[in-house]
C-alpha positions in Angstrom: -20.4 -85.8 -52.8 -21.5 -83.9 -49.8 -22.4 -86.0 -46.8 -26.0 -85.8 -45.5 -26.2 -83.6 -42.4 -28.4 -84.2 -39.4 -31.2 -81.9 -38.1 -29.8 -79.1 -35.9 -31.3 -78.1 -32.6 -32.3 -74.8 -34.1 -34.2 -76.5 -36.9 -35.9 -78.9 -34.5 -37.0 -76.0 -32.3 -38.3 -74.1 -35.3 -40.3 -77.1 -36.5 -41.7 -77.7 -33.0 -42.7 -74.0 -32.8 -44.5 -74.1 -36.2 -46.2 -77.4 -35.3 -47.4 -75.8 -32.0 -48.7 -72.7 -33.8 -50.6 -74.9 -36.2 -52.2 -76.9 -33.4 -53.0 -73.8 -31.4 -54.7 -72.4 -34.5 -56.8 -75.5 -35.0 -57.9 -75.8 -31.4 -58.6 -72.0 -31.1 -60.6 -72.0 -34.4 -62.6 -75.0 -33.4 -64.7 -73.5 -30.6 -65.1 -70.3 -32.6 -66.4 -72.2 -35.5 -68.8 -74.2 -33.3 -69.9 -71.0 -31.6 -70.5 -69.3 -35.0 -72.5 -72.3 -36.1 -74.7 -72.1 -33.0 -75.3 -68.4 -33.5 -76.2 -68.9 -37.2 -78.5 -71.8 -36.2 -80.2 -69.5 -33.7 -80.7 -66.9 -36.3 -82.0 -69.4 -38.8 -84.4 -70.9 -36.2 -85.9 -67.4 -35.4 -86.2 -66.6 -39.1 -88.1 -69.9 -39.7 -90.5 -69.4 -36.8 -91.2 -65.8 -37.8 -91.9 -66.7 -41.5 -94.0 -69.7 -40.6 -96.1 -67.5 -38.2 -96.6 -64.6 -40.5 -97.6 -66.9 -43.3 -100.2 -68.5 -41.0 -101.6 -65.0 -40.1 -101.7 -63.9 -43.7 -103.6 -67.1 -44.7 -106.1 -66.4 -41.9 -106.8 -62.8 -42.9 -106.6 -63.0 -46.7 -110.3 -63.8 -47.2 -111.5 -61.5 -44.4 -114.2 -58.9 -45.0 -112.6 -55.4 -45.1 -115.7 -53.9 -43.4 -115.3 -56.5 -40.5 -111.6 -55.7 -39.9 -111.0 -53.7 -36.7 -109.2 -51.6 -35.9 -108.2 -50.3 -39.3 -105.3 -48.0 -38.4 -102.9 -46.5 -41.0 -99.4 -45.1 -40.5 -98.1 -43.7 -38.3 -100.4 -45.8 -36.1 -100.7 -49.6 -36.0 -102.5 -52.1 -33.7 -101.2 -55.2 -31.8 -104.4 -57.0 -32.6 -106.9 -57.5 -35.5 -110.5 -58.7 -35.2 -112.2 -59.9 -38.4 -114.7 -62.2 -40.0 -114.4 -64.5 -43.0 -117.1 -65.7 -45.4 -118.5 -69.1 -44.4 -120.9 -69.6 -47.3 -123.4 -68.0 -49.7 -127.2 -68.0 -49.4 -128.3 -65.3 -51.8 -125.7 -63.2 -50.0 -122.5 -63.8 -48.3 -122.8 -65.6 -44.9 -120.1 -64.4 -42.6 -118.4 -66.7 -40.1 -117.6 -66.3 -36.5 -115.5 -63.4 -35.1 -111.8 -64.1 -34.9 -109.1 -62.2 -33.2 -105.3 -62.4 -33.7 -103.5 -60.5 -31.0 -100.2 -60.1 -29.0 -100.4 -61.1 -25.4 -97.7 -61.0 -22.7 -96.6 -64.4 -21.6 -98.1 -65.7 -18.3 -95.8 -64.4 -15.5 -94.5 -61.5 -17.7 -95.2 -57.8 -17.0 -94.6 -54.8 -19.1 -91.8 -53.5 -16.8 -88.4 -54.1 -18.6 -87.7 -57.1 -16.2 -87.4 -60.8 -17.1 -90.2 -61.8 -14.7 -90.4 -65.4 -15.8 -86.6 -66.0 -15.9 -86.3 -67.3 -19.5 -83.6 -64.7 -20.5 -86.0 -62.5 -22.4 -87.7 -59.3 -21.2 -91.4 -58.5 -21.5 -91.9 -61.1 -24.3 -95.3 -62.5 -25.3 -97.1 -64.6 -27.8 -99.4 -64.4 -30.8 -102.8 -65.8 -29.9 -105.6 -66.7 -32.4 -109.0 -66.7 -30.8 -112.4 -67.6 -32.4 -115.6 -66.4 -30.8 -113.7 -64.4 -28.1 -115.7 -64.0 -24.9 -118.4 -66.4 -25.9 -119.2 -69.9 -24.7 -117.7 -71.5 -27.8 -114.4 -69.6 -27.6 -111.4 -71.5 -29.0 -107.9 -70.2 -28.4 -104.6 -71.3 -30.2 -101.1 -70.0 -29.6 -99.5 -69.4 -33.0 -96.1 -68.3 -31.8 -94.1 -67.6 -28.6 -91.2 -65.3 -27.8 -92.6 -62.3 -29.5 -91.1 -59.0 -28.4 -93.4 -56.5 -26.7 -92.2 -53.7 -29.0 -90.8 -54.1 -32.5 -87.1 -54.3 -32.7 -85.5 -50.9 -32.3 -88.7 -49.3 -30.9 -89.1 -47.5 -27.5 -92.4 -46.5 -26.0 -91.9 -42.7 -26.5 -94.3 -41.6 -29.1 -91.6 -41.6 -31.8 -90.7 -43.7 -34.9 -87.4 -45.0 -33.5 -86.7 -47.7 -36.1 -87.6 -45.6 -39.1 -90.4 -47.7 -40.6 -93.0 -45.0 -40.5 -94.9 -46.3 -37.4 -94.7 -45.0 -33.9 -94.3 -47.3 -30.9 -95.5 -50.4 -32.9 -95.8 -53.7 -31.0 -93.9 -56.9 -31.7 -97.0 -57.9 -33.6 -98.6 -55.0 -35.5 -101.3 -54.6 -38.1 -101.3 -51.5 -40.4 -103.8 -50.7 -43.1 -103.2 -48.7 -46.3 -106.6 -48.7 -47.9 -107.4 -52.3 -48.4 -103.8 -53.5 -48.1 -102.9 -54.9 -44.7 -99.2 -55.1 -43.6 -98.4 -57.5 -40.8 -95.2 -57.2 -38.9 -93.8 -59.7 -36.5 -90.7 -59.3 -34.2 -89.4 -62.5 -32.7 -86.5 -63.1 -30.2 -84.5 -66.0 -29.0 -81.2 -66.7 -27.2 -78.1 -68.0 -29.0 -75.6 -70.4 -27.4 -73.8 -67.5 -25.8 -76.9 -66.2 -24.1 -77.2 -63.2 -26.3 -80.6 -62.2 -27.7 -81.3 -62.7 -31.4 -84.1 -60.7 -32.9 -85.7 -60.8 -36.3 -88.5 -58.7 -37.9 -90.6 -60.2 -40.7 -93.3 -58.3 -42.6 -95.8 -59.2 -45.3 -98.5 -57.2 -47.0 -101.8 -58.8 -48.2 -104.8 -57.3 -50.1 -108.1 -57.7 -48.3 -110.5 -58.0 -51.2 -113.9 -58.9 -49.7 
């Protein structure tokens, strides 16, 4: 019967090396995993805000009167704003409600100059503003969304269709008509945990039937 032998120095060093490598792998993967989670969270947050906002816009314009929608631009052009009216009742004929505008506006303190003027890490960003009775005494204004890019993701103000979607120089909020079908596009941005910009573009098409 062979006597049990002890652990050699070489085996002990090998075990220690393996253990060290395992620990290093765990510790190095930890921050990466946390960072990946934070990046994915930022992506998901931007997606959720974009979808919520564009759903709100589509609900607003779905019942609008086509003849009251301005401007009604079709590809390759689009507009960063839409003015419309919705039916408010019927008295022998349709009674149309107040004028409403949904538009992109630069954030206060921001300028269209490729500089982060307000120091929030984003350049030339703006917001989606819903306004009822614009310019009148009863004007009501609601901000639907912030951190909207001035131009759609991939676009440059050069008169060309840089992102290949059929539109030239479209804004971060754009309205495009194809007959009675209205396509709304929204480009939102945010910063992830590493300070890098995350941008998402959401679009939805709605038929204007009135």
